[in-house]
N, C-alpha and C positions, 0 to 999 in steps of 0.2 A: 760344274764350275764356278769360280769366284767372280764376280762382277769386278769389271776394270774400273779404275778411278773415274773415267770419262763416264760411265755408265751409272755409276753412283751418283755423279754430279749432276747428270741429266736428269735421273729420277728425281733429284731433290729441287732441281732449279725449275725444269719444264713445266708448263700447264699442258697436262696431257688432257685432251677432250675424248674420251674413251667412250665407245658405245657402252650405254647403261646396263644391257641385258647381260655383258660379260661377266659383270661383277655381282648380279643381281640374284639374291637367294630367296626372294620373296614373290616368285613367279605366280603362286596360286593366288595372292591376295591383289595382286596387279589385274590379272584375268579376271577375278570374280567383281571388283571394283569397276573395271571396263563394261562387264555385262550391265550392271545397274545403270552407268552412264549411258549406253547404247538404248535401254529401256526407255530411261526417261526422255532421250531425243525423241523417240518415237511417238510419246504423247505430249510433247512441249516443243511443238515448232514454231510457234509464235510467242512474242512477248506476253500476250495475255495469258496464252495457256501455261507459261514457263510460271508466272507469278501465281496463278491458280493452283498449281502442283506444288510449289515452293510454299505457299500458305498452309496447304495440308500437311506438308512435310514437317513445318516448323511447329504446327499445333500439336502433333503427333509426338514431339519431341519436348513438350512442355511449354512452348512460347506461348504469350498471350498476346491479344491485341492492345497496344499500349493506352488506348482509348478507354479501354474497360478496366484499366488498373490505376487506383488512387496513389498508392505509395510503392516505391522501388526501394530494395536492399539488395546488399551483394550477393549474386548467385541467381537473381531473378532473370527472367528470359522475356524480352517482349518484342513485337513485330510493328510495323506500321505500313499499310498498303496504300500506295500513291496512285489512284485512279485507275486500279487494276492493271496498270503496266509498269509499275515501278514497286520496289520494296526497300525498306530498312530494319534490320533487325540486330538486336542486342543481347549480349550477355552482360549484366552489370558486374563491374569490378570492385576489388576493395577500395582502391583509391577514388578520391573526388573525382569528378569529372574535369575539374579544372587543370588536372595534372595532364589531361588529355586521353585521346582513345587510341586502341589499335584497329585500324579499319582496313577492309580489304573491298575494293569497288570494282565490280564488273558490270558488264551491259547485258541486255537480254533481247534486243532487236537485232534482226539481221536482214541482209540485202534480200529483196522481194519485189513482188508486183503487187500494187495496189489497185483496186478499182477506182476510176475515176467518178465525179458527181453525178454524172449522166451515162453508165457503162453500157447500158443494154442497147444493141442495133441488130439489125437484120441487113444483109447483103446477099442478093443472088440465092435465096433460099437456105441460107445457113445464118445462124444466130450467134453474135458475138459479144464478148466483155471488151471495154475499151480499158487500158490500163496506164498508169504512170509508175515507172519503176522507181525503187526506195532504195537509196544508198548506192555505192559503187558497184557496177554491175560491167559484164562483158554480154552486150545484149544476143549475141549470137548463140550464147550457150544455154538460153533460154527457150530456144525452140525444139519442138519435136521431143519433150520430155513430160511426163506425166505431173500434173500440177492438181492440186488439193486447195479447197477455199476454205478459210477460217475467219471469224470475226464477229462483229455484233452489228444488228441494226436496231436504232433506237426510232421507233414511231412518234409521231406529233403528241400522242397522248400519254408520253413517258414510256410507254412499254419497250422492255429490251429483249429482242430476239437473238439467240446465241445461233451461231451457224457454224456447223461442224461437218464438212464434207470431205472425208478422206480417211478417218481412223477405222471406220467399218468397211470389211473386206467386200462387203456389197454396194458401198457407194460407188459413184462413176467417178472418172478423173476427166480432167479437162487438158487441152493442148493448144501451143501455138505452131501452126503449121509454117513449113519451109518449102522453098522451090526446089523440085526435083533436079538433079544435075544435068538432066538432058536439056532443060530450058533454062539453064542458070547463067549462060554466056556473058551477059551483062552484069549479073550480080558477081560473078567470080572477078570481074576486072576491079570492082570496088576494094577499098581497104578492109581489113578485118573490123576495124572500128566501127565503120559504116555499112556494112554488109547487110545488116538488119538495124533500121532505124528505130528509135524508141516508139514513133507512131505506129510501126508494124507489129508491136507486142500485142496484137489483139486474141484473145482466147475464144477458141471455138467451144460452144456450150450446147448446141442443138442442131437440128436440121428436119424434124416433123412438124408440118404446118397444121395449124388449127383448122379443122374441116367446116369451112364456112367459105363459100365463093364470093361473099359478099365484103370481106374484110381484106384490108391490105395488110402486110407484114404479119402473115399468118404465122410463121415460124416464132417470130418474136412473141405474137400473142400466145402462143401454145406453150411458151417457156414461161411467161407472166402467169398462165394459168396455173401451171406445176406449182411455181414458187408460192402463189396465193392460196392454192390449197393445202399445202404443206406449212407456211408460215404466216399466211394472214396477210401478206403484203401485196402492196401494188408498186408500180415503176416509181412513183413519186419518193417511196421508203428509201430508195436507193441515196438519196441526197443526204440523209443523216445516218448513213451507214460506214462502218470502218471494216471492211472487206479485204482480206490479203490472199494471194496465191502464191502459195511455195510449193516446192519439190514434194512428190508423192514417194520419192524414195526411202526406205527404211535404212535406219543406220545398221551397218552390219561390219564384221570383222573382215579385214583386208589381209589377203596374203595367204600363201600356204601355211604358213607359221602362225598366223592368225594374230600378228603383232601389233596392227593397227586398225585406228576405227575410220571407216568411211561413212559420211554421213552429211546431210544438209544443216547449215546453222552453227556449225561448230564456233565460228566467230560470231558472238563471242559465248556461246552456250557453254563450251567446254570450261571456261574460268569461272561462269555463273554457277555451274553445277559442283563443281570442285570446292569453290568457297563455300557453297552452301552447306555441303556436307560436314565442312570443318567446322563451322560455327555451330551446326547442329550436336556434333560430338564434343564440344566443349563442356565443361563443368565449372571448374572454379578459375577466376583469372584475376590477375593484379589490377591492370586496367580494363575499363570496360572495353568489349570488343564488339566491333560492330561490322555489319555485312550492308554494303549497298549493292542493291541491283537497280541500275537506271536504264532508261530506254531513250530512245533517239539519239545514241552515239553516232550512228552510221550517218546521219544527217547533221551533225554539228553540234548535238547535245541541248538543243534550244526545246522552247516550250515546257509547260508545266510539269512534264514527266521527265525532262532532260537534266543533265547534270547543272546546268546553268540556273536552274529554277532554286528559288529561295526555299522550296521544300524542305530541304535537308536543314537548313538552319532552323527551320520551324520544329523539326523533329528533335533536334539538340535542345531547343527550349522545352520541349514536353519531357525529355529525359532528366534536364535539371529541376523542372518544377517538381516531378514525382520523386525525386531523390533530395528533396529539400534543399535544393541550391538555386533556387529561382531568382535569378538576377540577369535580365536579358545582356547586361555587359560582359558577362560571363562566356558568351557564345564565342566572341572572336578569342577569348583565352582558351577554350576549348580547341578551335580550330588550330591556333598557332602551336599548341603543345601535342597536337596528334601526328600520327605516323600512318602513312596509306600506301598499301600496294595496290596500283592499277593493274587489276587483273585482267589483263587483255591480251590477244593472241599477237604474235609476230610472223614475218615470213620465214619458212623453212627453206634452207638453201636446197635447190633443185638442179640436180646435174645434167636435166635435159634443158634446161635454160641458164646454163653457168656464166653466160657472157654478162648477165645483169649484177652478179654478185661478187663482192670482195670476200674470198674465201677466209681469209684469217678473222672476219668479222662478221661471220655470219651465224645464225641458228641452223642446227643440225636435229633432224628427228633422232631419238632415242639416246640423246646427250643431256637430258633434263630441261629444267627450266630455264627460260630465257629472261635475262635481265637486260631490258634497255634502259640505259642512263638517261637516254633523250630520244626523242622520235622526230616530229617535223621533217623537213627537206632540206637538201642541199647544205646551207649556213646554219644549220638547226632551226631554221624558221619554225616558229609556232611550238618549240618544245619547252619544257620546263627545265630539265637539265640538272638532274639531281646531284648533291654535293657529294665530295669525296667521303665525308665522314657518314652519311646516311648510307652510302653504296658499302662502306667496310662494316656498318651495323647488320646490314641484310647478310653480307658474307658470313659474319659470325654465326647468326642464327642456322644459316644452311649448313655451314660446316660443322658447328656444334652437333646438329642432328642427322649427319651423314647424309643430306640430299644433294643430288646430283645436279649441276647446275653450269651454265654458261653465260658470259656476258657478251653481248652481241649488238650489231648495228643492224640495219636492215637495207641492202643493197649499195651498189656502187654511187658516190656523190653524183647527182645530176641525174639519176635514173627515176626519180619521184620521192614519194615520201608517205607519211601518214600520221595521223595523230589519235589520241585517246582522250579519256577524261582527266588524265594526269595532269596537265597545265592547269585546267579549271580549280581543282582543288588545291595545286600549288599555289595559284594567286590568292586563295583565301589563308596561306599560311602556314600549310602543313609541309613535312617532309615527306615526299611523293616520289616514287620510281615505279615504271613500268615493269611488270613481272608476270609472265604468262607461259603460253605454250606456243611452239613452233608448228606452224601449219602449211602443208603443200596444198596449193589449188586454192588459196585463200578467195573468198568472194563468190566462188563458183556454186554450182547448185548440189556439188557433191566434194566436200573439204576431206582432207586425210589428216589424222593426227596418230602419235604413237601411244599404244596404250602405256608404256613406260613413262613418258612425259606426263600423262595425264595423273597418274597415280603421284608423281614427283609433285605435281601442283598441289594436290590435296594435302599431301605432307607438309608442303611449304606454307601454304593458307593457314593451317592447323598450328603450327609452330609459331608463326608471327602473332596470330591473335593471342596465343597463350603467353607470349614473352612480357 
């Protein structure tokens, strides 16, 4: 039956946001890519672990430490590690750096629980760790779930001890207890936001006392004795420790159709992983292609591993020096002529909470990567707000490469908001836009993404870096 004039016109003029699986004929590649992604999440739950594994993968792909290279030419591949928690990597392009770079910037930190400087205490024959939550969390979601402990302890003599309790199946887990419903009458009268106070996020870590009637805090002593035997530490060494508790859940396929990924830390390791794979699979580029994996985004991008740091300019100086363009004044020229995809996740529309979303302007899982022209809140507060020309340029790349995408906002006006590293780099003169993956249950201990969207992100970042 022939299409009517109206049907033909609607097909031509309407922006149809179709489920990507309906037109996808590359299902095997999507599923294979997702398997690699999930395996990566299971071994890289913290920023340090992610950077450690990224370094290993970059070196396997021929990238070299920029500090060990004297001269760079087109096609060379280098990386720079920032204090084991951040990373820059580049494939040198045919054009001089003063013509700008193609950049993708993601972050590798995720909401979690950090140990406080003096964390260990005993109460009523049970030993606990005191914590301070990192990033925006709903505190009640972190009770009664298994937790792993990762990080480093630096002793006064400079010795660094790596702590990795969770990857071995024989390792113990830790937990924050909660009140049983039978005795929770008062607790249930509280609001959802303060049902569990931040000060109540105490980690249960042991209950066997050291067998000596002459000592107090015998359970605490027994825990310290265990730690001293295994790691050679004392209680004072916690002062210079950087230890994080993260959910022990493994990344798994979600749904009978296995179409989704359920895992901790997908904000923003899903964009970090896909952009890492994109730069690894580059060969020859016109403009220098650069990957940024930053730390501290979840708490404002401050500090020397956050995007506010001048470490990135230092890295650009290294690139200029080693490509024989050594001129400090050129740093601003490079920045102002560069283009960046701020690779960060956004909220996916959730029909269970439909009242906070504006359906015509939201991200939907299975409908491709999400372009956020601006973030911020209410009156675009704190947003960089990409210009029309740059949005059109990005659309051109996506449509030329037949990549499924959606232009989105995040929630109804007045419902809240958020930010990324986009505005920080836009302030330095770049053309910047947020482009990432929609996530269900963002900032929870177990977030959800679409395998289709994950693969679209990989294709997007690779196409952009090659442009």
